[in-house]
N, CA and C atoms as a LAMMPS dump frame, in Angstrom:
ITEM: TIMESTEP
0
ITEM: NUMBER OF ATOMS
237
ITEM: BOX BOUNDS ff ff ff
-5.0000000000000000e+02 5.0000000000000000e+02
-5.0000000000000000e+02 5.0000000000000000e+02
-5.0000000000000000e+02 5.0000000000000000e+02
ITEM: ATOMS id mol type element x y z
1 1 1 N 108.352 247.733 -94.583
2 1 2 C 108.615 246.544 -93.802
3 1 3 C 108.148 246.784 -92.37
4 2 1 N 107.488 245.806 -91.799
5 2 2 C 106.995 245.938 -90.437
6 2 3 C 108.025 245.385 -89.46
7 3 1 N 107.879 245.769 -88.203
8 3 2 C 108.798 245.302 -87.172
9 3 3 C 108.475 243.879 -86.746
10 4 1 N 109.263 243.386 -85.796
11 4 2 C 109.059 242.018 -85.342
12 4 3 C 107.754 241.866 -84.561
13 5 1 N 107.241 240.656 -84.573
14 5 2 C 106.117 240.285 -83.716
15 5 3 C 106.712 240.009 -82.341
16 6 1 N 106.201 240.674 -81.319
17 6 2 C 106.724 240.492 -79.963
18 6 3 C 105.758 239.611 -79.176
19 7 1 N 106.3 238.544 -78.607
20 7 2 C 105.517 237.636 -77.772
21 7 3 C 106.134 237.653 -76.383
22 8 1 N 105.368 238.106 -75.412
23 8 2 C 105.839 238.177 -74.032
24 8 3 C 105.217 237.034 -73.242
25 9 1 N 106.03 236.031 -72.934
26 9 2 C 105.566 234.898 -72.133
27 9 3 C 106.301 234.859 -70.791
28 10 1 N 106.774 236.024 -70.348
29 10 2 C 107.438 236.102 -69.05
30 10 3 C 106.458 235.668 -67.97
31 11 1 N 106.908 234.769 -67.106
32 11 2 C 106.066 234.267 -66.026
33 11 3 C 105.204 233.082 -66.415
34 12 1 N 105.198 232.715 -67.692
35 12 2 C 104.382 231.583 -68.146
36 12 3 C 105.257 230.341 -68.32
37 13 1 N 104.705 229.212 -68.01
38 13 2 C 105.448 227.948 -68.06
39 13 3 C 104.929 227.063 -69.181
40 14 1 N 105.671 226.006 -69.438
41 14 2 C 105.348 225.008 -70.453
42 14 3 C 103.916 224.512 -70.238
43 15 1 N 103.162 224.386 -71.287
44 15 2 C 103.488 224.484 -72.718
45 15 3 C 103.137 225.832 -73.341
46 16 1 N 102.784 226.823 -72.535
47 16 2 C 102.277 228.094 -73.073
48 16 3 C 103.261 228.789 -74.023
49 17 1 N 104.567 228.93 -73.662
50 17 2 C 105.477 229.597 -74.612
51 17 3 C 105.547 228.897 -75.974
52 18 1 N 105.546 227.584 -75.975
53 18 2 C 105.599 226.831 -77.232
54 18 3 C 104.31 227.037 -78.023
55 19 1 N 103.176 227.003 -77.346
56 19 2 C 101.891 227.195 -78.04
57 19 3 C 101.81 228.581 -78.669
58 20 1 N 102.199 229.611 -77.924
59 20 2 C 102.162 230.974 -78.464
60 20 3 C 103.115 231.122 -79.652
61 21 1 N 104.284 230.516 -79.543
62 21 2 C 105.264 230.59 -80.635
63 21 3 C 104.752 229.873 -81.874
64 22 1 N 104.202 228.686 -81.677
65 22 2 C 103.672 227.911 -82.815
66 22 3 C 102.563 228.693 -83.534
67 23 1 N 101.651 229.298 -82.782
68 23 2 C 100.567 230.074 -83.391
69 23 3 C 101.106 231.291 -84.141
70 24 1 N 102.071 231.978 -83.552
71 24 2 C 102.652 233.156 -84.212
72 24 3 C 103.38 232.757 -85.486
73 25 1 N 104.103 231.64 -85.455
74 25 2 C 104.808 231.173 -86.648
75 25 3 C 103.832 230.817 -87.762
76 26 1 N 102.703 230.249 -87.4
77 26 2 C 101.705 229.865 -88.401
78 26 3 C 101.195 231.101 -89.143
79 27 1 N 101.027 232.207 -88.415
80 27 2 C 100.482 233.423 -89.011
81 27 3 C 101.554 234.356 -89.578
82 28 1 N 102.83 234.064 -89.298
83 28 2 C 103.928 234.928 -89.719
84 28 3 C 104.24 234.755 -91.198
85 29 1 N 104.374 235.867 -91.898
86 29 2 C 104.74 235.809 -93.318
87 29 3 C 106.195 235.397 -93.47
88 30 1 N 106.521 234.851 -94.633
89 30 2 C 107.913 234.521 -94.934
90 30 3 C 108.757 235.774 -94.815
91 31 1 N 109.921 235.643 -94.183
92 31 2 C 110.798 236.771 -93.957
93 31 3 C 110.502 237.522 -92.667
94 32 1 N 109.458 237.095 -91.962
95 32 2 C 109.08 237.748 -90.719
96 32 3 C 109.964 237.344 -89.555
97 33 1 N 109.876 238.111 -88.481
98 33 2 C 110.703 237.892 -87.301
99 33 3 C 109.816 237.923 -86.057
100 34 1 N 110.11 237.037 -85.131
101 34 2 C 109.441 237.01 -83.833
102 34 3 C 110.477 237.292 -82.759
103 35 1 N 110.122 238.147 -81.811
104 35 2 C 110.918 238.353 -80.605
105 35 3 C 110.12 237.749 -79.456
106 36 1 N 110.609 236.635 -78.938
107 36 2 C 109.951 235.937 -77.832
108 36 3 C 110.693 236.259 -76.549
109 37 1 N 109.965 236.798 -75.566
110 37 2 C 110.539 237.105 -74.263
111 37 3 C 110.04 236.062 -73.279
112 38 1 N 110.966 235.276 -72.723
113 38 2 C 110.572 234.225 -71.798
114 38 3 C 111.554 234.08 -70.66
115 39 1 N 111.051 233.535 -69.554
116 39 2 C 111.925 233.329 -68.406
117 39 3 C 111.855 231.914 -67.847
118 40 1 N 111.034 231.063 -68.425
119 40 2 C 110.963 229.676 -67.976
120 40 3 C 112.182 228.92 -68.506
121 41 1 N 112.865 228.245 -67.623
122 41 2 C 114.067 227.504 -68.004
123 41 3 C 113.788 226.509 -69.131
124 42 1 N 112.59 225.934 -69.142
125 42 2 C 112.224 224.962 -70.182
126 42 3 C 112.284 225.554 -71.591
127 43 1 N 112.082 226.878 -71.711
128 43 2 C 112.079 227.473 -73.046
129 43 3 C 113.434 227.338 -73.734
130 44 1 N 114.51 227.243 -72.947
131 44 2 C 115.842 227.089 -73.544
132 44 3 C 115.977 225.775 -74.305
133 45 1 N 115.158 224.814 -73.963
134 45 2 C 115.133 223.533 -74.687
135 45 3 C 113.952 223.48 -75.655
136 46 1 N 112.783 223.895 -75.16
137 46 2 C 111.544 223.699 -75.918
138 46 3 C 111.454 224.53 -77.191
139 47 1 N 111.881 225.788 -77.153
140 47 2 C 111.791 226.628 -78.351
141 47 3 C 112.753 226.145 -79.437
142 48 1 N 114.033 225.874 -79.118
143 48 2 C 114.904 225.306 -80.156
144 48 3 C 114.385 223.975 -80.712
145 49 1 N 113.808 223.138 -79.851
146 49 2 C 113.265 221.855 -80.309
147 49 3 C 112.082 222.085 -81.257
148 50 1 N 111.226 223.048 -80.947
149 50 2 C 110.099 223.367 -81.818
150 50 3 C 110.591 223.826 -83.185
151 51 1 N 111.545 224.741 -83.198
152 51 2 C 112.063 225.246 -84.472
153 51 3 C 112.698 224.139 -85.292
154 52 1 N 113.412 223.246 -84.629
155 52 2 C 114.027 222.116 -85.317
156 52 3 C 112.956 221.218 -85.939
157 53 1 N 111.91 220.909 -85.164
158 53 2 C 110.821 220.063 -85.685
159 53 3 C 110.135 220.699 -86.885
160 54 1 N 110.058 222.036 -86.891
161 54 2 C 109.4 222.742 -87.989
162 54 3 C 110.338 223.024 -89.158
163 55 1 N 111.607 222.64 -89.02
164 55 2 C 112.572 222.854 -90.098
165 55 3 C 113.001 224.303 -90.239
166 56 1 N 112.914 225.059 -89.156
167 56 2 C 113.306 226.468 -89.184
168 56 3 C 114.699 226.642 -88.603
169 57 1 N 115.366 227.736 -88.953
170 57 2 C 116.708 227.971 -88.41
171 57 3 C 116.636 228.199 -86.899
172 58 1 N 117.734 227.914 -86.201
173 58 2 C 117.765 228.124 -84.752
174 58 3 C 117.545 229.594 -84.405
175 59 1 N 116.968 229.805 -83.227
176 59 2 C 116.768 231.165 -82.731
177 59 3 C 118.087 231.733 -82.223
178 60 1 N 118.226 233.039 -82.318
179 60 2 C 119.318 233.728 -81.631
180 60 3 C 118.815 233.966 -80.212
181 61 1 N 119.554 233.475 -79.217
182 61 2 C 119.115 233.58 -77.828
183 61 3 C 120.062 234.503 -77.078
184 62 1 N 119.476 235.527 -76.445
185 62 2 C 120.246 236.489 -75.677
186 62 3 C 119.731 236.512 -74.247
187 63 1 N 120.647 236.392 -73.283
188 63 2 C 120.287 236.473 -71.872
189 63 3 C 119.925 237.909 -71.53
190 64 1 N 118.834 238.067 -70.807
191 64 2 C 118.408 239.38 -70.324
192 64 3 C 118.376 239.336 -68.803
193 65 1 N 118.089 240.483 -68.187
194 65 2 C 118.036 240.535 -66.73
195 65 3 C 117.045 239.527 -66.154
196 66 1 N 115.896 239.401 -66.787
197 66 2 C 114.837 238.544 -66.249
198 66 3 C 114.423 237.46 -67.228
199 67 1 N 115.366 236.824 -67.88
200 67 2 C 115.019 235.748 -68.801
201 67 3 C 115.859 235.794 -70.06
202 68 1 N 115.197 235.489 -71.18
203 68 2 C 115.885 235.392 -72.46
204 68 3 C 115.052 236.033 -73.553
205 69 1 N 115.761 236.514 -74.563
206 69 2 C 115.14 236.995 -75.79
207 69 3 C 115.495 235.997 -76.871
208 70 1 N 114.475 235.439 -77.497
209 70 2 C 114.649 234.528 -78.629
210 70 3 C 114.266 235.299 -79.887
211 71 1 N 115.196 235.449 -80.813
212 71 2 C 114.912 236.088 -82.095
213 71 3 C 114.753 234.96 -83.109
214 72 1 N 113.529 234.835 -83.603
215 72 2 C 113.153 233.739 -84.492
216 72 3 C 112.856 234.313 -85.873
217 73 1 N 113.572 233.818 -86.87
218 73 2 C 113.394 234.271 -88.243
219 73 3 C 112.684 233.191 -89.058
220 74 1 N 111.699 233.603 -89.831
221 74 2 C 111.022 232.682 -90.745
222 74 3 C 111.536 232.972 -92.142
223 75 1 N 112.369 232.075 -92.679
224 75 2 C 112.99 232.342 -93.979
225 75 3 C 111.975 232.426 -95.12
226 76 1 N 112.469 232.966 -96.232
227 76 2 C 111.666 232.974 -97.436
228 76 3 C 111.31 234.359 -97.926
229 77 1 N 111.727 235.38 -97.177
230 77 2 C 111.44 236.746 -97.616
231 77 3 C 112.408 237.201 -98.687
232 78 1 N 112.184 238.378 -99.217
233 78 2 C 113.076 238.944 -100.218
234 78 3 C 114.424 239.23 -99.576
235 79 1 N 115.522 239.031 -100.319
236 79 2 C 116.852 239.295 -99.779
237 79 3 C 117.088 240.762 -99.519
């Protein structure tokens, strides 16, 4: 099993974090995980909205010193 895909969008503003996340999700295998590192306040709304539109489960969001960590799971992998 491989580790999570890490996307660092610290310092980047809308729409870049959403675009990077959408592209990573498209290429992510079922059961894969993305760790998105962002600090733009808009990401707190935009990333959950993107996941909702795509029918994916909500991200786990953790506050960090310089932003947030979004843990995004793409369902469908082996249990």
